[in-house]
Backbone as CSV, one residue per row, in Angstrom:
resi,resn,N_x,N_y,N_z,CA_x,CA_y,CA_z,C_x,C_y,C_z
1,MET,-59.003,82.100,-47.191,-58.048,82.210,-48.186,-56.914,82.320,-49.684
2,LEU,-57.198,81.109,-49.523,-56.846,80.965,-51.043,-57.272,80.532,-51.924
3,ASN,-58.322,80.061,-51.582,-59.645,79.284,-51.841,-59.762,81.035,-53.052
4,HIS,-60.496,81.445,-51.973,-61.031,82.856,-52.607,-60.134,83.452,-53.463
5,SER,-59.054,83.330,-53.108,-57.777,84.430,-54.205,-58.010,83.823,-55.742
6,LEU,-58.057,81.860,-55.566,-57.936,81.777,-56.853,-59.978,82.019,-57.687
7,SER,-60.908,81.784,-56.838,-62.232,82.339,-56.687,-61.563,83.606,-58.040
8,LEU,-61.283,84.937,-57.751,-61.216,85.421,-58.020,-60.120,86.157,-59.385
9,ASP,-58.730,84.339,-59.137,-58.755,84.052,-60.356,-58.942,84.142,-61.348
10,LEU,-60.051,83.500,-61.141,-60.692,82.462,-62.528,-61.648,83.862,-63.068
11,MET,-62.472,84.195,-62.336,-63.108,85.968,-62.950,-62.647,85.920,-63.326
12,TYR,-61.667,87.463,-62.814,-60.826,87.618,-63.271,-59.926,87.547,-64.586
13,ALA,-59.465,86.404,-65.143,-59.039,85.410,-66.610,-60.549,85.564,-67.471
14,ALA,-61.796,84.654,-66.740,-62.766,84.226,-67.454,-63.076,85.611,-68.386
15,LEU,-63.171,87.138,-67.138,-63.607,87.948,-67.259,-62.495,88.818,-67.842
16,ALA,-61.076,88.722,-69.219,-60.399,89.318,-69.437,-60.456,89.505,-70.860
17,ASP,-60.997,88.373,-71.128,-61.440,88.472,-72.623,-62.498,88.567,-73.499
18,GLY,-63.190,89.556,-74.829,-64.081,90.563,-74.966,-65.045,89.493,-74.865
19,SER,-64.927,88.425,-76.778,-65.921,87.674,-76.023,-66.773,87.491,-75.187
20,ARG,-65.783,87.211,-73.947,-66.375,86.725,-72.730,-66.791,87.754,-72.884
21,ARG,-67.055,88.577,-72.173,-67.613,90.105,-71.537,-68.503,90.192,-72.157
22,SER,-68.960,89.918,-73.418,-69.363,89.844,-73.882,-71.285,89.155,-74.053
23,MET,-70.659,87.963,-73.795,-71.696,87.025,-73.176,-71.969,87.817,-72.659
24,VAL,-71.649,87.933,-70.704,-71.876,88.371,-69.273,-72.854,89.641,-70.067
25,GLU,-71.985,90.645,-70.651,-73.498,91.462,-71.300,-74.832,91.312,-71.157
26,ARG,-74.702,90.176,-72.451,-75.833,89.663,-72.912,-77.216,88.626,-72.009
27,LEU,-76.522,87.797,-71.024,-76.435,86.703,-70.405,-77.424,88.411,-69.085
28,SER,-76.370,88.716,-68.515,-77.077,90.409,-67.827,-78.942,89.919,-68.025
29,ARG,-79.050,91.010,-69.634,-80.415,90.462,-70.026,-81.319,89.427,-69.420
30,GLY,-80.836,88.475,-69.086,-81.453,86.899,-69.055,-80.951,85.838,-69.314
31,PRO,-81.097,85.333,-69.912,-80.994,83.359,-70.160,-81.658,83.434,-71.421
32,ALA,-80.289,82.629,-71.834,-80.449,82.683,-73.198,-79.722,81.562,-73.821
33,THR,-79.492,81.267,-75.069,-78.708,79.686,-75.510,-77.864,79.993,-76.149
34,VAL,-77.362,78.709,-76.347,-76.003,79.133,-77.213,-75.736,79.747,-77.977
35,LYS,-76.853,79.325,-79.028,-77.289,79.679,-80.824,-77.629,81.541,-80.551
36,GLN,-77.822,81.993,-79.174,-78.172,83.576,-79.439,-76.937,83.759,-78.910
37,LEU,-75.744,83.487,-78.051,-74.663,83.772,-77.228,-74.213,83.581,-78.690
38,ALA,-73.795,83.174,-79.300,-73.051,82.967,-81.061,-73.697,83.919,-81.218
39,GLU,-75.135,83.827,-82.053,-75.063,85.071,-82.935,-74.146,86.035,-82.958
40,PRO,-73.885,86.918,-82.726,-73.323,88.261,-82.716,-71.990,87.737,-82.895
41,LEU,-71.140,86.907,-82.625,-70.053,86.619,-82.287,-69.734,86.084,-84.183
42,VAL,-67.891,86.155,-84.035,-67.136,85.704,-85.119,-66.685,84.510,-84.790
43,MET,-67.280,83.183,-84.951,-66.456,82.166,-84.212,-67.720,81.137,-84.657
44,SER,-66.642,79.764,-84.581,-67.190,78.867,-84.599,-67.758,78.291,-83.343
45,LEU,-69.149,77.874,-83.052,-69.332,77.620,-81.899,-69.122,76.752,-81.127
46,PRO,-67.980,75.458,-81.938,-66.909,75.020,-81.069,-66.336,76.352,-79.929
47,ALA,-65.872,77.365,-80.640,-65.052,78.250,-80.086,-65.846,79.002,-79.077
48,VAL,-67.122,79.285,-78.997,-68.295,79.315,-78.315,-68.264,78.744,-77.594
49,MET,-68.342,77.599,-76.682,-69.217,76.411,-75.731,-67.645,76.516,-75.410
50,GLN,-66.518,76.781,-76.118,-65.225,76.716,-74.682,-65.097,78.269,-74.153
51,HIS,-65.370,78.908,-74.667,-65.817,80.375,-73.995,-66.546,80.057,-73.189
52,LEU,-67.735,79.111,-73.207,-68.846,79.144,-71.949,-68.036,78.067,-70.688
53,ARG,-67.095,77.487,-71.246,-66.822,76.501,-70.267,-66.298,77.427,-69.520
54,VAL,-64.778,77.559,-69.305,-64.614,79.351,-68.867,-65.560,79.860,-68.195
55,LEU,-66.104,80.676,-68.400,-66.859,81.081,-67.768,-67.746,80.655,-66.742
56,GLU,-68.521,79.386,-67.068,-69.078,78.191,-66.193,-67.830,78.601,-64.826
57,GLU,-66.650,77.432,-65.968,-65.737,76.695,-64.592,-66.058,77.997,-63.376
58,SER,-64.946,79.680,-64.125,-65.376,80.475,-63.377,-66.186,81.545,-61.749
59,GLY,-67.705,80.299,-62.290,-69.222,80.582,-61.764,-69.158,82.151,-62.545
60,ILE,-69.402,82.707,-63.127,-69.718,83.366,-63.538,-70.963,82.719,-63.914
61,VAL,-71.170,81.384,-64.711,-72.604,81.060,-65.350,-72.076,79.544,-65.446
62,ARG,-74.154,79.399,-65.665,-74.305,78.588,-65.139,-75.124,77.872,-66.634
63,SER,-74.861,76.682,-66.630,-75.767,75.955,-68.390,-76.288,74.572,-67.876
64,GLN,-77.881,74.627,-68.165,-79.415,73.805,-68.498,-79.183,73.465,-69.314
65,LYS,-79.375,71.394,-69.618,-79.983,71.451,-71.419,-80.954,70.884,-70.841
66,THR,-81.771,71.058,-71.882,-82.905,70.741,-72.237,-83.266,70.116,-73.522
67,GLY,-83.071,68.619,-73.459,-83.560,68.747,-74.697,-81.943,68.662,-75.694
68,ARG,-82.753,68.751,-76.605,-80.936,69.925,-77.347,-81.058,70.706,-77.575
69,VAL,-80.544,71.714,-76.521,-81.210,73.420,-76.210,-80.173,73.683,-74.848
70,ARG,-78.908,73.978,-75.160,-78.317,74.490,-73.662,-79.040,76.134,-73.492
71,THR,-79.604,76.480,-72.598,-79.407,76.989,-72.488,-78.587,77.865,-71.089
72,CYS,-77.854,79.142,-71.326,-77.229,79.719,-70.155,-78.023,80.726,-69.439
73,TYR,-77.780,80.795,-67.940,-77.939,81.642,-66.595,-76.971,82.362,-66.748
74,LEU,-77.011,83.954,-66.198,-75.391,84.594,-65.625,-76.179,84.135,-63.959
75,GLU,-74.647,84.471,-62.985,-74.756,83.976,-61.622,-73.784,84.834,-60.830
76,PRO,-75.268,85.938,-61.184,-74.415,87.161,-60.440,-73.788,87.236,-59.769
77,VAL,-74.356,86.532,-58.492,-73.946,86.562,-56.956,-72.162,86.154,-56.843
78,ALA,-71.728,85.088,-58.503,-70.304,84.724,-57.574,-69.442,86.622,-58.003
79,LEU,-70.669,87.569,-58.925,-69.608,88.433,-59.044,-69.607,89.357,-57.830
80,ASP,-70.132,89.023,-56.418,-70.067,89.882,-55.401,-69.211,89.837,-55.144
81,ALA,-67.754,89.003,-54.979,-66.534,88.481,-54.430,-65.290,89.325,-55.036
82,ALA,-65.890,90.110,-57.172,-65.358,90.920,-57.509,-64.964,92.650,-56.718
83,GLU,-66.376,92.323,-56.713,-67.249,93.582,-56.605,-65.897,94.468,-54.655
84,GLN,-66.638,93.691,-54.390,-65.914,93.473,-52.445,-64.720,93.696,-52.955
85,TRP,-64.428,92.809,-54.012,-62.314,93.169,-53.779,-62.106,94.548,-54.076
86,ILE,-63.041,94.538,-55.551,-62.644,96.665,-56.182,-63.137,97.814,-55.110
87,ALA,-64.497,97.088,-53.791,-64.728,97.870,-53.062,-63.295,98.210,-51.938
88,GLU,-62.818,96.856,-51.483,-61.820,97.607,-50.440,-60.771,97.714,-51.120
89,ARG,-60.092,97.535,-52.432,-59.304,98.350,-52.665,-59.299,99.373,-52.885
90,ARG,-60.852,100.401,-53.141,-61.519,101.575,-53.426,-61.645,101.526,-52.363
91,ALA,-62.015,101.548,-51.066,-61.600,101.854,-50.046,-60.725,102.656,-48.639
92,GLY,-59.361,101.304,-49.805,-58.152,102.404,-48.801,-57.844,103.623,-50.395
93,TRP,-57.461,102.994,-50.984,-57.352,104.005,-51.547,-58.136,105.356,-51.920
94,LEU,-59.685,105.916,-51.095,-60.173,106.817,-51.126,-59.343,107.607,-49.325
95,SER,-59.448,105.945,-48.894,-58.866,107.190,-47.306,-57.729,107.807,-47.290
96,ARG,-56.439,107.020,-48.246,-54.804,106.931,-48.392,-55.689,108.721,-49.021
97,LEU,-56.079,109.062,-49.644,-56.273,110.447,-50.858,-56.573,111.150,-49.449
98,ASP,-58.021,111.151,-48.475,-58.471,111.670,-47.778,-57.336,112.125,-46.348
99,ARG,-55.970,111.184,-45.863,-54.742,111.100,-45.132,-53.668,112.895,-46.355
100,LEU,-53.877,112.457,-47.330,-52.724,113.321,-48.245,-53.919,114.780,-47.742
101,GLY,-55.033,114.529,-48.588,-56.002,115.765,-48.748,-55.237,116.219,-46.963
102,ASP,-55.564,116.004,-46.033,-55.513,117.103,-44.193,-53.769,117.046,-44.233
103,PHE,-53.084,116.682,-43.970,-52.173,116.675,-44.515,-51.923,117.923,-45.493
104,LEU,-51.744,118.522,-46.864,-51.384,119.113,-47.359,-52.525,120.735,-46.716
105,GLU,-53.053,120.150,-46.045,-53.974,121.230,-45.876,-53.792,121.517,-44.597
106,GLU,-52.934,121.017,-43.835,-52.265,121.909,-42.422,-51.239,122.445,-42.511
107,SER,-49.894,121.916,-44.058,-48.610,122.450,-44.446,-48.263,124.030,-44.570
């Protein structure tokens, strides 16, 4: 469980930054080079590389270098853990709200 929690912590920390979320959004449409990911951002290339490193360490993104070009890919399976965690929380709250609704109807 600890490893799962650490993985979620890394993922949510990576997604906490707007620049990284925009990179993930871009990658959701398909692979992109570092240069393509950097184009819409107002930051230096080394800063973009730091953001990509955080995304890679969280497991959300992977990259492959061919010659001098680094291409980045989204790892959608990595987001499954976050999606499952949110779904479990949502199901718990919906169940509680349903019980509250039943209680209020009985009153």
